[in-house]
C-alpha positions in Angstrom: 20.0 2.1 2.6 17.0 0.2 1.3 13.6 0.2 3.1 10.3 -1.4 2.2 7.0 0.4 2.0 3.8 -1.6 2.6 0.5 -0.7 0.9 -2.9 -2.2 0.8 -4.8 -1.2 -2.4 -7.9 -2.4 -4.2 -10.9 -0.9 -6.2 -13.9 0.1 -4.2 -17.4 0.6 -5.7 -19.8 2.9 -4.0 -22.5 5.5 -4.9 -19.9 7.7 -6.5 -18.7 4.9 -8.8 -15.4 2.9 -8.7 -12.3 4.4 -7.2 -9.0 3.1 -5.7 -8.8 2.6 -2.0 -5.3 2.8 -0.8 -3.9 2.3 2.7 -0.3 3.1 3.4 0.7 0.7 6.2 4.3 1.7 6.9 8.0 1.6 6.1 10.0 -1.4 7.3 13.7 -2.1 7.6 13.4 -5.5 5.8 11.1 -7.3 3.4 10.6 -10.0 6.1 9.2 -7.5 8.6 6.8 -6.1 5.9 5.8 -9.7 5.1 5.2 -10.4 8.8 2.9 -7.4 9.0 0.9 -8.6 6.0 0.5 -11.9 7.8 -0.6 -10.1 11.0 -3.2 -7.9 9.1 -4.6 -10.2 6.4 -7.4 -11.6 8.6 -8.3 -8.3 10.2 -11.3 -6.1 9.4 -10.5 -3.7 6.5 -8.1 -6.3 5.0 -9.7 -9.7 5.0 -12.3 -8.9 2.4 -9.6 -8.3 -0.2 -7.2 -10.9 -1.6 -3.6 -11.1 -0.5 -2.5 -9.7 -3.8 -3.9 -6.4 -2.6 -0.8 -6.0 -0.5 2.2 -4.4 -2.2 5.7 -4.2 -0.8 7.9 -1.6 -2.6 11.6 -1.6 -2.3 12.9 2.0 -1.9 16.4 3.3 -1.9 16.7 6.1 0.7 17.9 9.5 -0.7 17.3 8.4 -4.3 14.4 9.9 -6.2 11.8 7.4 -7.2 9.8 9.8 -9.4 11.7 12.3 -11.6 9.0 13.5 -14.0 5.3 13.5 -14.5 2.8 13.8 -11.7 0.5 11.9 -9.4 -3.1 12.9 -8.6 -4.5 11.9 -5.3 -8.3 12.3 -4.6 -9.0 12.6 -0.9 -12.5 11.7 0.3 -14.1 12.4 3.7 
């Protein structure tokens, strides 16, 4: 089974410097549904100030590892 993960990511500059701002939007059963969601969000606050290429749709095969070595560091801010 293949699903589609939708992200909105861009660089944000604030008093602490430049960092990545990532929003996980959701998992969709088709690329078309993910694209419809991009279309619905692109003009809303939190999305409209960043170009459409800030949206990423990743194709994911269920029950198949995507990352088999290395690591990912995530910095959470409050």
